[in-house]
C-alpha positions in Angstrom: 104.4 -20.0 131.5 100.9 -21.4 132.4 98.1 -19.3 131.0 94.5 -20.3 131.7 91.8 -17.8 130.8 88.6 -18.2 132.9 87.0 -14.7 132.5 84.8 -15.6 129.6 81.7 -14.0 131.1 83.6 -10.7 130.6 84.6 -11.5 127.0 85.8 -14.4 124.9 88.6 -15.1 122.5 87.5 -14.6 118.9 87.1 -17.9 117.0 89.5 -18.1 114.1 86.6 -18.7 111.7 85.1 -15.4 113.0 88.4 -13.5 112.4 88.8 -14.9 108.9 85.2 -13.9 107.9 85.6 -10.5 109.4 89.0 -9.9 107.6 87.3 -10.7 104.3 84.5 -8.2 105.1 87.0 -5.5 106.0 89.4 -5.9 103.1 87.4 -7.4 100.2 83.7 -6.8 100.8 84.0 -3.3 102.3 81.0 -1.6 100.6 78.3 0.3 102.4 75.1 -1.8 102.5 73.0 1.2 101.5 75.0 1.9 98.3 73.3 0.9 95.0 76.4 -0.4 93.3 77.8 -4.0 93.3 80.0 -3.6 96.3 77.0 -2.2 98.3 74.9 -5.2 97.2 77.6 -7.6 98.3 77.7 -5.9 101.7 73.9 -5.9 102.0 74.0 -9.7 101.3 76.5 -10.2 104.1 74.3 -8.4 106.5 71.3 -10.4 105.4 73.3 -13.7 105.9 74.5 -12.6 109.3 71.0 -11.6 110.4 69.7 -15.0 109.3 72.4 -16.9 111.2 71.7 -15.0 114.4 67.9 -15.5 114.0 68.3 -19.2 113.4 70.3 -19.6 116.6 67.6 -17.7 118.5 64.8 -19.5 116.8 63.1 -16.4 115.4 62.4 -14.6 112.1 65.3 -12.7 110.6 63.3 -9.5 110.1 62.8 -9.4 113.9 66.5 -9.0 114.6 67.9 -5.5 114.9 71.6 -5.0 115.2 73.0 -2.6 117.7 76.5 -1.6 118.9 76.4 -3.8 122.0 74.2 -5.8 124.4 74.1 -2.6 126.5 72.6 -0.6 123.7 70.1 -3.4 123.0 69.0 -3.3 126.6 68.7 0.4 126.5 66.6 0.3 123.3 64.3 -2.2 124.9 63.7 -0.3 128.1 63.8 3.3 127.0 62.1 2.5 123.7 59.2 0.8 125.5 58.9 3.6 128.0 58.6 6.2 125.3 56.2 4.0 123.1 53.9 3.0 125.9 53.8 6.1 128.2 50.1 6.6 127.3 49.3 3.2 128.7 51.3 3.3 131.9 54.5 4.4 133.6 55.4 1.4 135.7 58.3 -1.0 135.1 59.4 -4.1 137.0 62.9 -5.5 137.1 65.2 -7.3 139.6 67.8 -6.1 142.0 70.5 -8.3 140.4 70.3 -7.1 136.8 73.3 -6.0 134.8 74.2 -2.3 135.1 72.9 -1.8 131.5 69.4 -2.6 132.7 69.6 -1.0 136.1 71.0 2.3 134.9 68.5 2.4 132.0 65.7 1.9 134.5 67.1 4.7 136.7 67.2 6.9 133.6 63.5 6.5 132.9 62.8 7.0 136.6 64.3 10.5 136.2 61.7 11.0 133.5 58.8 10.3 135.9 58.4 6.5 135.5 58.1 4.2 138.6 60.4 1.2 138.7 60.0 -1.8 141.1 63.3 -3.6 141.9 62.4 -7.1 143.1 64.6 -9.0 145.5 65.7 -12.6 144.8 66.2 -15.5 147.1 69.5 -16.6 148.6 70.3 -18.6 145.4 69.8 -15.5 143.3 66.5 -16.6 141.7 63.4 -14.4 141.4 60.2 -15.7 143.0 57.5 -15.6 140.3 54.9 -15.0 143.1 56.8 -11.8 144.0 56.6 -10.6 140.4 52.9 -11.4 140.2 52.3 -9.4 143.4 54.2 -6.4 141.9 52.1 -6.3 138.7 49.8 -3.3 138.3 47.3 -2.2 135.7 49.9 0.5 134.6 52.8 -1.9 134.3 54.2 -1.6 130.8 57.4 -3.6 131.0 58.9 -6.5 132.9 62.7 -6.8 132.4 64.4 -9.9 133.8 67.8 -11.3 132.8 68.0 -15.0 131.8 71.4 -15.8 133.5 73.0 -13.6 136.1 76.5 -12.6 135.0 78.1 -12.9 138.4 76.7 -16.0 140.1 75.1 -17.9 137.2 71.6 -18.1 138.6 69.0 -18.9 135.9 65.8 -17.0 136.1 62.4 -18.7 135.6 61.8 -16.9 132.3 59.4 -19.5 130.9 57.1 -19.2 134.0 57.3 -15.5 133.9 56.3 -15.5 130.2 53.4 -17.8 131.0 52.2 -15.5 133.8 52.2 -12.4 131.6 50.6 -14.3 128.7 47.7 -15.2 131.1 46.8 -11.5 131.6 44.2 -9.8 129.4 45.7 -8.5 126.2 45.1 -4.8 127.2 46.9 -5.3 130.5 49.8 -7.3 129.4 53.3 -5.7 129.8 56.1 -6.5 127.5 58.6 -9.0 128.7 62.3 -8.0 128.0 65.1 -10.5 128.7 68.8 -9.7 128.9 70.2 -12.9 127.4 73.7 -11.8 126.9 75.0 -14.5 129.3 72.8 -17.3 128.0 72.5 -16.9 124.2 74.4 -19.7 122.6 75.0 -21.4 125.9 71.5 -22.4 127.3 68.2 -23.3 125.8 66.3 -20.1 125.0 63.0 -20.1 123.0 61.5 -16.6 122.9 58.6 -17.5 120.7 57.3 -20.3 123.0 58.3 -18.7 126.2 56.2 -15.6 125.7 59.1 -13.2 125.5 58.8 -9.9 123.6 62.4 -8.7 123.4 65.8 -10.3 123.8 69.1 -8.6 124.1 72.2 -10.5 123.0 75.9 -9.8 122.3 78.6 -11.3 120.0 81.7 -11.1 122.2 80.3 -13.4 124.8 80.4 -16.4 122.4 83.7 -16.0 120.5 82.5 -13.2 118.3 83.7 -9.6 118.0 83.2 -6.8 120.4 81.1 -3.8 119.3 78.1 -5.7 117.9 74.9 -6.7 119.7 71.3 -7.3 118.7 67.8 -6.9 120.0 65.1 -9.4 119.0 61.8 -7.6 118.9 58.6 -9.7 118.5 56.5 -8.7 115.5 53.9 -6.1 116.7 55.9 -4.8 119.6 56.3 -1.0 119.4 59.5 0.8 120.3 60.7 4.4 119.9 64.2 4.6 118.5 67.1 6.0 120.6 69.0 7.3 117.6 67.8 9.7 114.9 69.3 9.3 111.5 68.8 7.2 108.4 66.5 4.3 107.9 69.0 1.5 108.7 67.6 -1.5 110.6 64.1 -0.6 109.4 64.3 2.7 111.1 64.8 1.4 114.6 68.6 1.7 114.8 70.1 4.3 112.5 73.7 4.3 111.5 75.8 2.5 108.8 75.7 -1.2 109.7 78.9 -2.7 111.2 79.2 -5.2 108.4 82.4 -7.0 109.6 80.8 -7.2 113.1 77.6 -8.6 111.8 79.5 -11.2 109.7 81.5 -12.2 112.8 78.3 -12.3 114.9 76.7 -14.6 112.4 79.6 -17.0 112.3 79.9 -17.1 116.1 76.1 -17.6 116.6 76.1 -20.5 114.1 79.1 -22.2 115.8 77.6 -21.7 119.3 74.2 -23.0 118.2 75.7 -26.1 116.5 77.7 -27.1 119.6 75.5 -25.8 122.4 74.1 -29.1 123.8 77.5 -30.8 123.9 79.3 -27.8 125.4 76.6 -27.4 128.0 76.8 -31.1 129.0 80.6 -31.1 129.5 80.6 -27.7 131.2 78.1 -28.9 133.8 80.3 -31.9 134.6 83.4 -29.8 134.9 81.7 -27.2 137.1 80.5 -29.9 139.5 84.0 -31.5 139.6 85.7 -28.2 140.1 83.5 -27.1 143.0 83.8 -30.5 144.7 87.6 -30.4 144.4 87.8 -26.9 146.0 85.4 -27.8 148.8 87.5 -30.9 149.6 90.7 -28.9 149.8 89.3 -25.7 151.3 86.2 -26.6 153.4 85.5 -23.0 154.3 84.8 -22.0 150.7 81.4 -20.5 150.0 79.6 -21.1 146.7 77.6 -18.0 145.7 74.6 -18.8 143.7 72.7 -22.0 143.1 74.2 -25.4 144.0 72.2 -27.0 141.2 70.6 -25.6 138.1 73.0 -22.8 137.7 74.4 -21.8 134.3 77.3 -24.3 133.7 79.8 -21.7 132.7 79.8 -19.5 135.8 81.3 -20.4 139.2 81.4 -17.7 142.0 83.4 -18.6 145.1 84.2 -16.7 148.3 87.0 -17.6 150.8 86.4 -16.0 154.2 88.9 -13.4 155.2 90.5 -13.2 151.7 89.8 -10.2 149.6 88.6 -11.1 146.1 90.9 -8.5 144.4 93.9 -10.0 146.1 93.0 -13.5 144.9 92.6 -12.2 141.4 96.1 -10.7 141.3 97.7 -13.7 143.0 96.0 -16.1 140.5 97.1 -13.9 137.6 100.7 -14.1 138.8 100.4 -17.9 138.5 98.9 -17.6 135.0 95.2 -18.1 135.8 92.8 -15.2 134.8 89.6 -14.8 136.7 87.6 -11.8 137.9 85.7 -10.5 141.0 82.5 -10.2 139.1 81.0 -8.1 136.3 83.6 -6.5 134.0 81.3 -3.5 133.6 81.6 -2.8 137.4 85.0 -4.2 138.1 86.2 -0.8 139.5 83.5 -1.0 142.1 84.6 -2.6 145.4 81.1 -3.9 146.2 78.8 -6.2 144.3 75.1 -5.4 144.2 74.4 -9.0 143.2 76.2 -10.5 146.2 74.5 -8.1 148.5 71.1 -9.0 147.1 72.0 -12.7 147.9 72.8 -11.8 151.4 76.6 -12.4 151.1 78.4 -10.3 153.8 80.4 -7.3 152.5 83.6 -8.7 154.0 83.3 -11.9 152.1 85.3 -11.2 148.9 84.6 -13.4 145.9 86.0 -14.4 142.6 84.2 -15.5 139.5 85.5 -18.2 137.1 83.7 -18.4 133.8 84.2 -21.0 131.0 83.7 -21.0 127.3 83.4 -23.7 124.7 87.2 -23.4 124.1 88.0 -24.2 127.8 89.4 -27.7 128.4 89.0 -30.2 131.2 92.8 -30.1 131.7 92.7 -26.3 132.2 90.0 -26.7 134.8 92.0 -29.3 136.7 95.1 -27.1 136.5 93.2 -24.0 137.6 91.8 -26.0 140.6 95.4 -26.9 141.6 96.6 -23.3 141.4 93.5 -21.9 143.2 94.0 -24.3 146.1 97.7 -23.4 146.4 97.0 -19.7 146.2 94.2 -19.8 148.8 96.4 -21.8 151.2 99.3 -19.4 150.7 97.2 -16.4 151.4 95.5 -18.0 154.4 99.0 -18.7 155.9 100.0 -15.1 155.2 96.9 -13.6 156.9 97.2 -16.0 159.8 100.8 -14.9 160.3 99.8 -11.3 160.3 97.2 -12.0 163.0 
């Protein structure tokens, strides 16, 4: 039976090299990195090597990488840790209306503690206007949190321009810039040092690494209050015995993604354009949600008027094509806050197709054939009911 997996923004298949490295860490090099004996020293070396690989892929210093249990935890550490560390300087945070729930809910949590949060709208393409951010800045703004790539529609935010804007402010008035790069790390160019970013949250399972391991890059000199009380792991910022197999897998996945990024990005861009053109030619009523050009190449969000997204997902699955209606973290929610922010009508159900470096052009062609057939079948069905 045909099986084409196009839900890679939710999670990816683990690379065989990642699995092999993790099995060795689980079965052979299983010591605690904090132990003083040889097995502990071997485990500590593996953590150091994994940290170096992730840092190299991000273009930062290894001692600025702090491993967490997920991208969600990394985002929470950045937002809540900043709020606690900088409350004496101000209590205002700026973010966008289309952030991942990990960021939105962390911001709502600090609101409950008396902080003020400004949720900026985006344009119809899902892109933040830098002028809107500039207008929202206040003397008591301590943090700006903007995702790099939106996980539902693939819009790419102007992080470099945002960083330049914040760097132009007097040092004493400069808020930290936090970027949720879970959907862009290893897929798009990202240069935290040159772009004026202070914190970057990333996750392994979005780039063929394991689930349950993320990281937060923290620029040297940035002050955060830890979320977890415990030992002194991760230089005291994230206590708890290190997930050695996860860190090993993250390192392998990051190295592979970094090595192949440019080539993968080029071919994904071509396949995305070809796929959208093919669907538009066959189903002229289709709506592309998100940017026409300049979007992240691995995300395609389409709406077919009158057809519920959930029904499309299940019909496609019955034909062997796996897609989603949007964020896996909010898949039980019938409505999308991202699509509403873009002005997409509530009745316009949508599906998201997301690629990975293991996706092939043949799979994209086959998926287009199946999608066209399914949409036409459902359109006939709904027309017959009318």
